[in-house]
Structures are given as C-alpha cells and as structure tokens.
N, C-alpha and C positions, 0 to 999 in steps of 0.2 A: 743478331737474332736469326737472320736467314742462313748463316753458316752453321749455326747451331741445330737448326732444324734439318739442314742437308746431312750433317753427320748422323743424325738419329735415324733419318730415312735410310741411309747406306746401311747401317746396322741391321735395320728391319729387313732389307732386301737380302742381305747375307744369310740371316738366320731363318727367314721366311716363317716366323712364328706368329700364328694368330691365336692366342689362347682361347680354349673352348668356353672358359667361364665369362668372357667379355659380354657385357650387357650393353645394347644399343642405347638405352635410356639415360645413360651417364649417372644412374642412381644406384649402382651396385653398392652394397653395404654389409658390414659385418653383422653378426646376429644382434638383435634388439637388446639382449641382455648379455653381459659379459662377467666371467668370475673375475675378481681381482684379489690379490693376496692382501689381506687387511689384518696385520698384527698377529698372523698366524692362522687366522680363520678366512673363510670365503665369504664375501659380501656381494650380492647381486647388484649390478649397476644398470641403469637405464642409459644405453648409450646415446639415445636420441634426446634425452632430457638433460644429460650432463653438460654443463658449461665448461668448455675447455679452459685450461689455465697452464701457466708455466710449470714444467716437469711432466706434463701429460705425454704419452707416446701414441702416435697415430699411424695407421697404414694408409698410404695413398698410392694405389696401384693402377697405373694407366694400362688398359688392355692392349693398346697398339705399341706400347714401348716397354716390354718386359725387361730390357736391360737396364732401365733406369732405376735407382735404389727406390725402395717402396716404404721403408721405416723412417719416420722423422720424429724427433723430440722437440717439443715446443720450448724455445729458449726463454731465459729469464726475461727478455724483452717482450715475450708474447708472441714471437714470430717463428716461422721455419723457413728454411730455403729449399726450393725445388729447382732442378736444372732447367726444367721447361718453362714453369710459370713464374719463377723468380722468387723474391721475398714475400711471404703471405702472412698476414696478421690473423692469427688463430685464437688467441686468448680472449675470452669474453663471449665467444661464439658457440652456438650448438653445432653438431655435425650437419643439421640441415642448412644453417647459415653459411657454414664454411663450404658445404657442397655447392651452394649456388655461386659462391665467389670463385671456385675452382672451375666449375662448368663454364663460367662467363669467360674466364682467362683462356681455357683449353679450346673453346669453340672459335677463338681467334687465330689458332695455330693448327688445329686438327679438324678435319672433315667429320670424323666420327669420334667425339670425345668420351668414349666409354671409360669408366674408371670405377675403382672400389674404394671406399673411404670407410674407415672405423677405428675404434679405439683399442689399442693394444694394451696399455696400461695407464691407470690414472695416477697422478701424483698424490702422495700421502700427506695427511696432516700430521704435524709434530705437536704433541700434547704432553705437558708435564703433569705428573701426578705426585702430590705431596700428602702428608697426613697418614691416617690409619688405612693404608693399603698394604697388601703382603710384599709388594715391590714398589719402591719409590724411583722416580726417574722420568725420563723422556721417551715416550712411545710413539711409534709411527702407526696411524690408523688411516683407513681410507676415506675418501670424500663421502659425506653422508653418515659417517659413524656417529653413534650416540654416546652419552655419558656411560651407559652400561657396557658399550663395547671397549671404551678405555679402561674401565675397571677391570673388565676381562683381560685386557692385554697386560695389566698390572698384577695379575694373579688373583684378583678378588680382594674383598675386604679382610682386614685383620680382625682378630677376635675382640678387639677394643673399639671397633668402628661403630659409629652410629649408622644402622642399617636403613634408616629412613631418609636421610638427607645429606647432601654434600654442598660445597660452595664452588662455582665456576668463576674464576677470575679472567676477565676479557678486558685488557687494557686498564682503564679506570673504572670499569663496570664490575660490579660484584652481584652475582645472581645466585640465590639459593635454589637448588633443584631437589626434587623428590627422587628417591631411589626405590620406591615401591612399585614394581612392575604390575602388581594387580590393579593399581589405581592409575596406571598410565605413566608412572614415573620412570625416570632414567632415559627417557627418549629424546631428551634435549641434544639437538645437534651440535657437535664440537667444530671448532675452527682451529686452524693452524695458529700456534702461539698461545692457545688457551692454557691456563693452569687450572687443574681440578684438585681442589682440597677436600680430603675425606675427613669429616669431623669425628671426634671421639664421642662415644655414648656415655651413658651413666652406668658404673659398675654396680651391679645388684647381686646379692648372695641368694641363691635358691637352694633349700635344703629340705629333707624329708623324703616323701615318696614320689620322687621323680626319677627319671631314667639315669640322669647324669648330674647329681648335685655339684655345685661349684659357683664360681663367680662369673657372671655373664654381663655383657654390655648391651644396654637397651636404649632406644632412642630417647633424646632428651626433649622431644616434642610429641612423640606418639608412644611412649614406652610405658604401657599399662601392664598390670600383673599377668595378664594372660600371655603377653609377649615374652615376659621372662621366663614363664613356665615352659613355653614352647622352646625357648632357646636352651632350656636344660633337658631337652628331649621329650617333654611332655609328661603328664602324671602316670603313675603306674596304675595298674587295674585295682589295687587295694586303696588308692588314694582317696582322701575325702576332700573333694574340691568345694565343698559347701562350708568348710571351717579353715580356710586358709588364712594364716596370720601374718599380718604386715607390721614389722617392727621398725620403728624409726626413732632415731635419738631425740628428735624434737617433739615427738608426741608423747603425751602423759601415760599412755597405755597401747597396747597393739590393737590393731583394727582387724576384726574378723570379717573375711570377705566370702561371699557365696559366688563361686566362679563356675558352678555347674552350667553346662550349655543351655539347659532349659530354665535358668533362673530369671525371674522378672525383677529381682531385688536389685536397685541401682547401686553402683559402686560409689562409695563416699567420695566427695570431691577431692579430698586430700590424698585419696589413693588412686585417682585416675591417672596420675602422672608419677612414675617412680622417680626417686632422687637417688643420687650417688650415695652409697652406704646403706641403703635399705636392705632388709632381710625379709625374705619370703619363706615360710615354713609351710609345707604341704603335709598334714598329718594323715595317718592310716585311718580308715573307717572303723570305728570302735564304739562300744558302749562302755560305761563304767559301772562295776558292780560292787557294792559296798556294804558293810553291816555284818550280820551274823552268817558269814558264809565261809566256806573252806579255803577259798583263794580269791580274796578281794583284789580289785584292780581293774585295768582295762581288759576288755573282751573283743577281739577282732571279729568284725562283721564282714560276711560276704555277700549279704542282701537277702531281704524277705525273712529275717529271723523274727521270732515272737518271743514273748516272756517265757513260754514253756520251753523254748529251744536253749535258752542260756541259764535257766535256774536249776533243774533237777539234779545235775551233777555237783552244783555248788552249795546247795542247802546242807545244814548240819542238824544235829539233834537239838541245837539251841535256837534254830531259826523259827521265827514266828511268821509263818506264810500267810496269816490272815490279814496283815496289814502292810503289804509290800507297797512301798512308795516309788513312783516313777516321775522323774522330772525331765521334760522335753527340752532338747537343745533349742528348738525354735523359740520356746517361751524365755529360756535364760537370755537368748541373744537380743531379745526385744524387751528384756526387763520386766517380764510379766511373772508375778509371783504366783505362779500356778503349780499344782502337784497332782498327780493321779493315784488313788489308792485302790488296791486290789486284794481281794480274798481268794487265794488259791487253794484253800483247804478242801473246798468242794470239788475242785478239779480232780483230786486223787481218790475221791469216793467213786465207787463203782456205780456205772450207769449215768454219771453226770456228763453233760455236753462239754466239748472242749471250749476252753476260754482262749480266744485269739486276741492277744494284745501286742500289736507290732512294736518292735524296738528298732529305732533308726539311729542313725549315726550321730553320736554325741549325747545321746540319752544317758541319764543316770538312773540306776535302779538300787534302791536301798531296801535290805531285808533286816527288819528289826529282831533283836533277840527276845526270847520268851520272858527271860528275867531282866526287866529293865533297871532293876535296882543295882546300883554300882556299875552300871555300864556307861561308858563314855559316850556311846552313840544314842542311847535311849532318849533321854530327856532333850538332847540336842537336836536330834532329827525329828522329833514330834513338833518342833517349832518350824513353821514354814520358812522363816527367814534363815534358819540354820540349814535346812535342805537346800534352799536356793543359793546360799553362799558357797556350800561345798560344790554344787553343781557348776557354779561359775568358775571354779578353779580348774576343772577338768574340761569344760566346754570352751572357754575363752583362753 
C-alpha cells in the first residue's frame, strides 16, 4: 500500500495539478437529477434516492489524483475496484451510503480526501411484452419505469387490445393492472424479468353517424357504449345520441339507449358492458312524416324545428290539416300510448297567431287524407294502437 501511495504522489508532483473544482468537504456530487436513456425516451432519475445495483456506472473522481481512472461499472457481484481504495461493495447502497464508505477509506490514505461521486448511467430493466402490443419482444427500460413506459417502448397498443387492463407476470405472481391514466392506471413499476401481457378487448361494430364506422375493440371490464362511440371517432354533428341502438344476438330485440351528455336515464344493466359481436348503430336526428303528404318518410332535423317548419312544403290538396297527429319518441320509448292532435287550418288564416309545436328527434307526424274512405292510412291511424305501432317501427 505504501508503494502504491508513493507512486501516486510522484505523479502528483510531476504534473502539479490541483483541479479547480476540488471540494474540501469530500461531498462533491453530480447533479441531483440525471437524464438516462430509457427505451428511446428520457427519464429523470433521482441520483440520491437511487439504490445502486449491478450494471450501474458511476463516476468516482478524487480531486488530488486526476490521473486515476474515474469511471467504474458495478460488477455482477455488486462491487467495483479502485486502485487506491481497493474493492468496494456498491450494490444495495445509495450514493450517500457509498460516499460515507469511500470517505472513510480515503481519510486513511489522504489528508484532504476531496472527491466527486455520481451516477453516469443506470442499469436498465429487461421486460418482455406479449399479447396485443404493436411490437412484441423484450424491451430495455430504465429503473423506475412504469407499465405505460413499457407499452410505449413496444410501440403502443394494437387495435385489438383491451385499452383498460393488462396482466403483469412476475415469477409465480400474476397482477392485473389498470391502463387508464385518468384514473392513475399504468403507473405500476416494472422490474427486470417481468412479463407484461396485453389482453385483447371485445370486438364491437359501430355504424351510422360516427366519424369512422367500423369494428373496434373495447375493454372487457369497462367497455360501455360511450367508449365504443369514442373509439369510432365520436358522433357526428347530425347524430342522434338519444336513440342509439344496441343489437345483440342473445337479446330478443334491440335496446335503445340515450347517450346524450345531459341524459339522466340510466343505461340498462345488460348494456353497461358491451360483449364481443355487439352492434351499435348511431342514427341521424330526424322526424318521420307519413300520411297524405307529397314526400313521406324521414325528415332530417338540425335543431329547434316546429311542426310549421316541416309541413307547408309537404302537404298536398288531399291533406287534412285539421287533425294532424304527433307521436312523441319519448312516449314510444316508455310504451306510453299517447298522441297529440293539432288543427293547423286556423294557422293559415290571416291574422291568426303562430302555432308553435316543437318537433324533436324521433317524433312521428301523420297527416290524414281528407277522404278517409278507401284510404289505407285513414281508419288505421285513427286507432291509437295503430299510430303507436307505426311510431315504434321508426323510433325503435
């Protein structure tokens, strides 16, 4: 040991170098946070909190001995070797702990053991990704990386993935983890050797007035109809979210859902979780005009239309506007056998006040003919059950 110290002192006298950054307190340190390459992205690490482990690279720079190597890798056995202080166990220690060990050893050899100690690079975790990720394989991520970091390294989720959950396999342990960032999901820390399995979701078909109709994967545990519509790019401006139809092979008839943002109507229990093979159809906002009119059928609605807005251009010489029937979609949906009757003849007489009858999405308007004899619609539509039955065909 004495010969080694003598050689080091000779080098010091020859070069006569005393670095300007040397700190007398022996506590010189790299910045408190260090950037580390982490699967292609940068992750901020706390150098003081990080627990050293094999594969980490540290800088140990003694102010009085600039000729001595300064960069050291922690070996598989958790140690590193320094020419002056010998073999040092670093694994399992923080920088503060290691700094104390080094200062104690240097104080026995040097009068002024000023040095700098910090982390140059941390060892990375090796995590395997299987299932519905865009790229499967083994990925290197930094210490402290989360499940979302691993998914990002794998290129993200595939179109068939369950966007809400995944399974983390750790030895014999199986942990189901949430992937919903808005609820704090995906933040589970991974360890080297973990296997992240991305589950497949339920394929659901979304058609009608959405931005991108098609088949989309929704969560098998949180896949409600709204999630499916969002997956399809959301509803168009002309869409009717109050009459969304859910078609399922195991149901006797479609379920009509009110998915408007301000709706207080609860979603039926069987529709709260979508199943593989379900079909969601988002219709356009419309009313239905039938009877003695020039062009019967659906009429698109843009909002705030009244009976007067949709009728004048449609009535014919055979139209009887004294007994116009209106069946409301809300009544049909709740199986209420209601109908409204309006006499619009007075409206067209000079000096009469406007009649404001709002027409809403899904409503049915029937204009009877003047001559009911021989008319298919006359006697049938005068019967409330007949009106209600036809309204159901268009509303549901």
